[in-house]
C-alpha positions as CSV (number, residue, x, y, z in Angstrom):
1,X,-29.7,-8.6,-6.6
2,X,-28.2,-5.6,-6.6
3,X,-25.8,-4.4,-9.3
4,X,-22.9,-5.0,-7.4
5,X,-23.4,-8.7,-7.0
6,X,-22.9,-9.8,-11.1
7,X,-24.4,-12.7,-12.5
8,X,-21.2,-13.8,-13.5
9,X,-20.5,-14.8,-10.3
10,X,-22.4,-17.7,-10.8
11,X,-20.6,-19.1,-13.8
12,X,-17.7,-19.3,-11.5
13,X,-19.9,-22.1,-9.0
14,X,-20.6,-24.2,-12.0
15,X,-16.5,-25.4,-12.4
16,X,-16.6,-28.1,-9.6
17,X,-13.2,-27.5,-8.2
18,X,-13.8,-24.0,-8.0
19,X,-16.8,-24.7,-5.9
20,X,-14.9,-26.8,-3.9
21,X,-12.2,-24.7,-3.2
22,X,-14.9,-22.0,-1.9
23,X,-16.1,-24.3,0.4
24,X,-12.7,-24.9,1.7
25,X,-12.1,-21.4,2.2
26,X,-16.0,-21.1,3.8
27,X,-14.9,-23.6,6.5
28,X,-11.6,-22.5,7.4
29,X,-12.8,-18.9,7.7
30,X,-16.0,-19.5,10.0
31,X,-13.3,-21.7,12.1
32,X,-10.3,-18.7,12.0
33,X,-13.2,-16.1,12.8
34,X,-14.5,-17.8,16.2
35,X,-10.8,-17.7,16.9
36,X,-10.3,-14.1,16.3
37,X,-12.5,-14.0,19.2
38,X,-11.7,-16.8,20.9
39,X,-7.4,-16.6,21.3
40,X,-7.1,-13.2,22.7
41,X,-10.1,-14.0,24.9
42,X,-7.8,-17.2,26.8
43,X,-4.9,-14.8,27.3
44,X,-6.7,-11.4,28.3
45,X,-9.7,-14.0,30.5
46,X,-8.1,-16.8,31.5
47,X,-4.1,-16.0,31.6
48,X,-5.0,-12.4,32.7
49,X,-2.0,-11.7,30.4
50,X,-1.0,-7.9,30.2
51,X,-1.5,-5.6,27.2
52,X,2.6,-6.2,26.3
53,X,1.7,-10.0,26.5
54,X,-1.2,-9.5,24.3
55,X,0.3,-7.7,21.4
56,X,3.7,-10.0,21.5
57,X,0.9,-12.8,20.9
58,X,-0.2,-10.8,17.6
59,X,3.6,-10.4,16.6
60,X,4.1,-14.0,17.3
61,X,1.1,-14.7,14.2
62,X,2.5,-12.9,11.7
63,X,6.4,-13.0,12.3
64,X,6.4,-15.9,10.3
65,X,6.1,-13.9,7.2
66,X,9.3,-11.9,8.4
67,X,11.2,-15.3,8.9
68,X,10.4,-17.6,6.3
69,X,8.2,-15.2,3.3
70,X,11.0,-14.7,0.9
71,X,12.2,-18.1,0.5
72,X,8.5,-20.1,0.8
73,X,8.1,-18.4,-2.7
74,X,10.9,-19.9,-4.3
75,X,10.2,-23.5,-2.8
76,X,6.5,-23.4,-3.8
77,X,7.8,-22.3,-7.6
78,X,9.7,-25.4,-7.7
79,X,6.4,-28.0,-6.8
80,X,2.8,-28.2,-7.1
81,X,0.9,-25.9,-5.1
82,X,-2.1,-27.9,-4.4
83,X,-0.5,-30.7,-1.8
84,X,1.0,-28.0,-0.1
85,X,-2.3,-26.0,0.6
86,X,-4.1,-29.8,2.3
87,X,-0.6,-30.0,4.5
88,X,-1.1,-26.5,5.8
89,X,-4.0,-27.2,6.7
90,X,-3.6,-30.3,8.8
91,X,-0.6,-28.4,10.3
92,X,-3.4,-25.5,11.4
93,X,-5.8,-28.1,12.5
94,X,-3.4,-29.9,14.6
95,X,-1.7,-26.7,16.2
96,X,-5.0,-24.5,17.0
97,X,-6.7,-28.4,18.6
98,X,-3.0,-28.6,21.2
99,X,-4.7,-25.7,23.0
100,X,-8.1,-26.9,24.2
101,X,-6.5,-29.6,24.9
102,X,-3.6,-28.0,27.5
103,X,-6.4,-26.0,29.1
104,X,-8.7,-29.2,29.9
105,X,-5.5,-30.4,31.5
106,X,-4.5,-27.5,33.4
107,X,-1.2,-26.9,31.7
108,X,-1.9,-24.1,29.1
109,X,0.6,-21.2,29.5
110,X,1.2,-18.3,27.1
111,X,4.6,-19.8,25.7
112,X,2.1,-22.3,24.3
113,X,0.0,-19.3,22.6
114,X,3.3,-18.2,21.4
115,X,4.0,-21.7,19.4
116,X,1.0,-21.7,18.6
117,X,0.6,-18.7,16.7
118,X,4.0,-19.2,15.0
119,X,3.3,-22.1,13.8
120,X,-0.1,-21.8,12.2
121,X,1.9,-18.2,11.2
122,X,4.1,-20.5,9.4
123,X,1.7,-23.0,7.9
124,X,-0.3,-19.9,6.5
125,X,2.6,-18.5,5.0
126,X,2.7,-21.6,2.9
127,X,-0.6,-21.9,2.4
128,X,-1.2,-18.1,1.3
129,X,1.5,-18.0,-1.3
130,X,0.6,-21.4,-3.1
131,X,-3.1,-20.3,-2.6
132,X,-2.1,-17.2,-4.8
133,X,-0.1,-18.7,-7.0
134,X,-2.8,-21.9,-7.7
135,X,-5.9,-20.1,-8.0
136,X,-4.5,-18.7,-11.7
137,X,-3.7,-21.6,-13.1
138,X,-7.4,-22.2,-12.9
139,X,-8.3,-18.8,-14.1
140,X,-8.5,-16.7,-17.5
141,X,-7.3,-13.5,-16.0
142,X,-9.8,-11.5,-17.4
143,X,-12.1,-13.3,-14.7
144,X,-9.5,-12.9,-12.1
145,X,-11.2,-9.5,-10.6
146,X,-14.8,-11.6,-10.5
147,X,-13.0,-15.0,-8.9
148,X,-11.7,-12.9,-5.9
149,X,-14.6,-11.1,-5.8
150,X,-16.0,-14.7,-5.2
151,X,-13.3,-15.5,-2.6
152,X,-14.0,-12.2,-0.8
153,X,-17.5,-12.6,-0.7
154,X,-16.8,-16.2,1.4
155,X,-14.1,-14.4,3.3
156,X,-15.8,-11.5,4.7
157,X,-19.6,-13.7,4.9
158,X,-17.5,-15.7,7.7
159,X,-16.3,-12.5,9.1
160,X,-20.2,-11.3,9.4
161,X,-20.9,-14.7,11.1
162,X,-18.3,-16.4,12.6
163,X,-17.4,-13.6,15.4
164,X,-20.4,-13.5,16.5
165,X,-20.6,-17.0,16.8
166,X,-17.2,-17.1,18.3
167,X,-18.4,-15.0,21.2
168,X,-21.3,-16.9,21.8
169,X,-19.3,-20.3,22.6
170,X,-16.7,-18.3,24.7
171,X,-19.7,-16.8,26.9
172,X,-21.5,-20.6,26.7
173,X,-18.7,-23.2,27.0
174,X,-15.2,-20.9,28.0
175,X,-12.5,-19.3,25.6
176,X,-10.5,-22.1,25.1
177,X,-13.0,-25.0,24.0
178,X,-14.4,-22.2,21.5
179,X,-11.0,-23.1,19.8
180,X,-11.9,-26.4,18.9
181,X,-14.1,-24.8,16.1
182,X,-10.9,-24.1,14.3
183,X,-9.4,-26.8,13.8
184,X,-12.0,-28.2,12.4
185,X,-12.3,-25.4,10.4
186,X,-9.5,-26.4,8.8
187,X,-9.3,-29.9,9.2
188,X,-12.6,-29.8,6.9
189,X,-10.7,-27.4,4.5
190,X,-8.3,-30.2,4.0
191,X,-10.6,-32.9,3.1
192,X,-12.6,-30.2,0.5
193,X,-8.7,-29.5,-0.7
194,X,-8.2,-33.2,-1.2
195,X,-11.5,-33.6,-3.4
196,X,-10.1,-31.1,-6.1
197,X,-9.3,-33.0,-9.1
198,X,-7.4,-29.9,-11.0
199,X,-3.7,-30.8,-10.2
200,X,-1.5,-28.3,-11.9
201,X,1.8,-29.5,-14.2
202,X,4.8,-29.7,-12.1
203,X,7.1,-26.6,-12.7
204,X,9.7,-27.4,-15.0
205,X,13.7,-27.1,-13.5
206,X,14.8,-24.5,-14.1
207,X,19.1,-25.2,-14.8
208,X,21.5,-23.1,-12.5
209,X,19.2,-22.2,-10.2
210,X,19.5,-21.7,-6.7
211,X,17.5,-20.5,-3.9
212,X,19.3,-17.0,-3.3
213,X,19.3,-16.4,-7.0
214,X,15.5,-17.3,-7.2
215,X,14.3,-14.9,-4.2
216,X,16.8,-12.2,-6.0
217,X,14.6,-12.3,-9.0
218,X,11.1,-12.2,-6.8
219,X,12.2,-9.0,-5.3
220,X,13.7,-7.5,-8.4
221,X,10.3,-8.3,-10.1
222,X,8.8,-6.5,-7.5
223,X,10.9,-3.8,-6.7
224,X,11.3,-2.8,-9.9
225,X,7.6,-1.9,-11.0
226,X,7.0,1.3,-10.3
227,X,3.1,0.3,-9.7
228,X,4.2,-2.9,-7.8
229,X,6.2,-0.6,-5.6
230,X,3.8,2.0,-4.4
231,X,0.9,-0.7,-3.7
232,X,3.4,-2.9,-2.0
233,X,4.3,0.7,0.3
234,X,0.9,1.7,0.9
235,X,-0.4,-1.8,2.1
236,X,2.7,-2.0,4.3
237,X,1.7,1.2,6.3
238,X,-2.3,-0.2,6.4
239,X,-0.9,-3.2,7.8
240,X,1.3,-1.9,10.3
241,X,-1.3,0.2,11.8
242,X,-3.7,-2.9,11.4
243,X,-1.6,-4.5,13.3
244,X,-1.1,-1.8,16.3
245,X,-5.0,-2.0,16.7
246,X,-5.2,-6.0,16.3
247,X,-2.7,-5.9,19.5
248,X,-4.5,-4.2,22.2
249,X,-8.4,-4.8,20.2
250,X,-9.2,-7.2,22.8
251,X,-7.8,-5.2,25.7
252,X,-9.7,-2.3,24.5
253,X,-12.7,-3.5,24.4
254,X,-12.7,-5.8,27.4
255,X,-11.4,-3.4,30.0
256,X,-11.8,-0.3,28.2
257,X,-15.6,-0.3,26.8
258,X,-16.3,-3.1,29.4
259,X,-18.0,-5.4,27.0
260,X,-18.4,-9.2,27.7
261,X,-17.7,-11.9,25.0
262,X,-20.9,-12.5,23.4
263,X,-21.0,-8.5,22.9
264,X,-17.6,-8.3,21.6
265,X,-18.5,-11.4,19.0
266,X,-21.6,-9.4,17.9
267,X,-19.5,-6.0,17.6
268,X,-16.8,-7.5,15.2
269,X,-20.1,-9.5,13.5
270,X,-21.9,-5.8,12.9
271,X,-18.3,-4.3,11.8
272,X,-17.8,-7.3,9.3
273,X,-20.6,-6.2,7.0
274,X,-18.7,-3.1,5.6
275,X,-15.9,-6.0,4.1
276,X,-18.9,-8.6,2.9
277,X,-20.8,-5.3,0.6
278,X,-17.4,-4.3,0.0
279,X,-16.7,-8.0,-1.7
280,X,-20.0,-7.6,-3.6
281,X,-18.9,-4.1,-5.0
282,X,-15.5,-4.6,-5.5
283,X,-16.1,-5.8,-9.2
284,X,-18.7,-3.3,-10.3
285,X,-16.8,-0.4,-8.9
286,X,-13.8,-1.3,-10.8
287,X,-15.7,-1.1,-14.0
288,X,-17.4,2.1,-13.3
289,X,-14.9,4.0,-11.6
290,X,-11.7,2.1,-13.1
291,X,-9.5,-0.5,-11.3
292,X,-6.5,1.8,-10.9
293,X,-8.6,5.0,-9.5
294,X,-10.5,2.4,-6.8
295,X,-7.3,1.6,-5.1
296,X,-6.5,5.4,-4.0
297,X,-10.4,5.8,-3.9
298,X,-10.9,3.2,-1.4
299,X,-8.5,4.4,1.1
300,X,-8.9,7.9,0.7
301,X,-12.7,8.1,1.4
302,X,-12.9,5.6,4.0
303,X,-9.4,6.1,5.9
304,X,-10.9,8.9,8.0
305,X,-13.6,6.7,9.7
306,X,-10.6,4.9,12.1
307,X,-11.3,7.9,13.9
308,X,-14.6,6.9,15.5
309,X,-12.6,4.0,17.2
310,X,-11.0,5.5,19.9
311,X,-14.4,8.3,20.2
312,X,-16.3,5.4,21.0
313,X,-17.0,4.6,24.4
314,X,-19.3,2.3,27.3
315,X,-22.7,1.1,26.8
316,X,-24.7,2.3,23.5
317,X,-21.2,4.6,22.2
318,X,-19.7,1.0,21.5
319,X,-21.5,1.3,18.1
320,X,-19.3,3.8,16.9
321,X,-16.5,1.2,17.1
322,X,-18.7,-0.9,15.1
323,X,-19.0,1.9,12.4
324,X,-16.1,2.8,12.0
325,X,-14.7,-1.1,11.5
326,X,-17.5,-1.5,8.8
327,X,-16.6,1.5,6.8
328,X,-12.7,0.6,7.0
329,X,-13.3,-3.3,6.0
330,X,-15.6,-1.9,3.3
331,X,-12.6,0.3,1.7
332,X,-9.8,-2.2,2.5
333,X,-11.8,-4.9,1.1
334,X,-12.3,-3.1,-2.5
335,X,-8.9,-2.4,-2.3
336,X,-7.4,-6.0,-1.7
337,X,-10.1,-6.9,-4.5
338,X,-8.5,-4.1,-6.6
339,X,-4.8,-4.8,-6.3
340,X,-4.6,-8.2,-5.6
341,X,-5.7,-9.6,-9.1
342,X,-3.5,-6.6,-10.8
343,X,-0.8,-8.7,-9.0
344,X,-1.9,-11.8,-10.6
345,X,-2.5,-10.4,-14.0
346,X,1.1,-8.6,-14.2
347,X,3.3,-11.6,-12.7
348,X,4.7,-14.5,-15.1
349,X,2.9,-17.7,-13.9
350,X,6.8,-19.1,-13.3
351,X,7.0,-16.1,-11.0
352,X,3.7,-15.9,-9.0
353,X,5.3,-18.0,-6.3
354,X,8.3,-15.6,-5.8
355,X,6.0,-12.6,-6.4
356,X,3.5,-13.1,-3.9
357,X,5.9,-14.2,-1.5
358,X,7.8,-10.8,-2.0
359,X,5.1,-9.2,-2.0
360,X,3.8,-10.9,1.6
361,X,7.3,-10.2,3.1
362,X,7.0,-6.7,2.4
363,X,3.5,-5.7,3.3
364,X,2.9,-8.7,6.2
365,X,6.9,-8.2,7.4
366,X,5.5,-4.7,9.0
367,X,2.7,-6.4,10.9
368,X,4.9,-7.8,14.0
369,X,6.6,-4.4,14.1
370,X,2.8,-2.7,14.2
371,X,1.9,-5.2,17.3
372,X,5.1,-5.2,19.0
373,X,3.7,-1.0,19.0
374,X,0.8,-1.5,19.7
375,X,1.2,-3.4,22.5
376,X,4.0,-1.1,24.0
377,X,2.4,1.9,23.6
378,X,-0.7,0.4,25.3
379,X,1.3,-0.8,28.4
380,X,3.0,2.5,28.7
381,X,0.0,5.0,27.6
382,X,-3.1,2.5,28.5
383,X,-5.4,1.1,25.0
384,X,-7.0,4.1,24.4
385,X,-3.5,5.9,23.2
386,X,-2.6,3.0,21.3
387,X,-6.2,3.1,19.4
388,X,-5.8,7.0,18.9
389,X,-2.6,6.2,17.0
390,X,-3.2,3.6,15.0
391,X,-6.7,5.9,14.2
392,X,-4.5,9.0,13.6
393,X,-1.9,6.8,11.2
394,X,-4.8,5.4,9.0
395,X,-4.6,9.2,7.6
396,X,-1.9,8.7,6.6
397,X,-2.3,5.5,4.4
398,X,-2.9,6.7,1.2
399,X,-0.5,9.0,0.8
400,X,1.9,7.0,-1.0
401,X,-1.1,6.4,-3.8
402,X,-2.2,10.5,-3.8
403,X,2.1,10.9,-4.3
404,X,2.0,7.7,-7.5
405,X,0.9,8.2,-11.3
406,X,-2.0,6.1,-10.0
407,X,-3.8,9.4,-9.3
408,X,-4.4,10.2,-12.6
409,X,-5.1,6.8,-13.8
410,X,-8.1,5.5,-14.5
411,X,-7.4,2.1,-15.6
412,X,-4.0,0.0,-14.6
413,X,-2.1,-0.9,-17.4
414,X,-1.6,-4.0,-19.6
415,X,1.2,-6.3,-18.5
416,X,4.0,-6.3,-20.5
417,X,5.8,-9.8,-22.5
418,X,7.8,-11.9,-19.8
419,X,11.4,-11.6,-22.1
420,X,11.8,-14.9,-20.2
421,X,8.7,-17.1,-20.5
422,X,6.2,-15.5,-23.0
423,X,3.0,-13.7,-21.8
424,X,3.7,-11.6,-18.2
425,X,-0.3,-12.3,-17.4
426,X,-1.0,-14.9,-15.2
427,X,-3.2,-16.8,-18.4
428,X,-0.5,-18.4,-19.5
429,X,-1.0,-20.4,-16.7
430,X,-4.8,-21.1,-17.2
431,X,-5.0,-23.0,-20.5
432,X,-5.5,-26.4,-18.7
433,X,-8.3,-24.6,-16.5
434,X,-9.6,-22.8,-19.5
435,X,-10.2,-26.0,-21.3
436,X,-12.7,-26.4,-18.7
437,X,-14.4,-23.2,-19.2
438,X,-14.4,-22.0,-15.6
439,X,-13.9,-19.5,-13.8
440,X,-12.2,-18.9,-10.1
441,X,-9.5,-17.4,-8.3
442,X,-8.7,-14.9,-6.0
443,X,-7.8,-14.0,-3.0
444,X,-5.2,-16.4,-0.8
445,X,-7.7,-17.7,2.4
446,X,-6.7,-15.1,3.0
447,X,-6.0,-14.4,2.1
448,X,-6.0,-12.5,4.5
449,X,-5.8,-9.6,2.5
450,X,-3.4,-6.9,1.5
451,X,-5.5,-4.0,2.0
452,X,-4.8,-0.7,4.4
453,X,-8.1,-1.6,6.4
454,X,-8.1,-2.9,9.8
455,X,-6.3,-6.3,9.8
456,X,-8.9,-9.4,8.7
457,X,-8.4,-13.3,9.1
458,X,-7.2,-14.2,5.7
459,X,-5.3,-17.3,5.4
460,X,-4.7,-17.7,8.5
461,X,-4.8,-14.3,9.9
462,X,-6.9,-12.7,12.4
463,X,-7.5,-8.9,12.5
464,X,-10.6,-6.4,13.3
465,X,-11.2,-5.0,9.6
466,X,-8.8,-6.1,6.6
467,X,-5.2,-7.2,6.0
468,X,-3.6,-7.2,2.6
469,X,-1.9,-10.2,1.4
């Protein structure tokens, strides 16, 4: 076993509820990665959608973070998180199941794909924010990096296996029937979550609280923290260019590189090996190089490899697309583990939902804009031009970090006390789980990730490399 994969990871697996959460994440992520390949191919191959409409589909998937991102956090801070996770999985399973049913009936349209993307996006907002806010209730804060790495390992493993499986299914049964795997994955995830025994206590009602006041408190916490502010800026910039790529990726691979569905799946699986390596090594790299230093180093060193995307070509030259994605993916996952763990540690338990929702609103809110930009550029100048814009954009992503105090720091500072409610770290929420001696944690499914990399499917998000959450 490599040094990257520390023995502490096995300690997490002794915790029953952590195993269930990890198993649910694996089920939903495998299905989601199949849809990463299948859903755009439904639009491109079965509905013959132009590049701009494919970009709109990507925008619809992420628009929910702009529409309900901020109030979602305020609502979730007033309720238990586990029931929200289960309901979100059920909604996503039903929405995804409607695609193959409509296709078999001959009634599938782009309008339905947009609706499915928007509905699953809204459910994903609630799932991801609840997931990241629920995890610190089970983990002591000194195990958050380790727990985040474990969940990133599951997500990255799914990103290795899922696209290849998805491409094969599309080749054999068609794109619309391959999406059945995603619906099954969400349903299985809901069953695993139902079996979790730990129930966090219901949040205490706050006298005089209002939705507007709660949203403002979450925004204030994120925007007034200098390190959080620069991390959010960097992540939002990375996600903008990730979404730009995601909007045109399938069109580029099908119509420029002329790859069949099975080859597209295998290419995305091969590139995801970098993300798996990043998940396995993230904790080790943070210890050796420093948690602050690894945040900016990960994007600075790996970002330039995005230039391999537009430089790839037909035939064997298509391998450069996978190589570029693999290296960018590695950096994005390392970045994700470090910065999400920092966010969870810094924030008071009473603000976790609002902090995560605010961060998601700011960093994922750039993705619909990036997707629309990608579709517009591809429609006007072709998909290759859009991929060039994305690759050059990745060179800009580390600049906010390099201009911040993070550049001169090795480790991130300890959290100050929370004057409104005790320690600022997440540890205050972990007493019940700590009694069980457990370890778990991590990244929202997603998590859908927050890192400045190509998009990943976290928590219901789909992408080519790794997005941040």
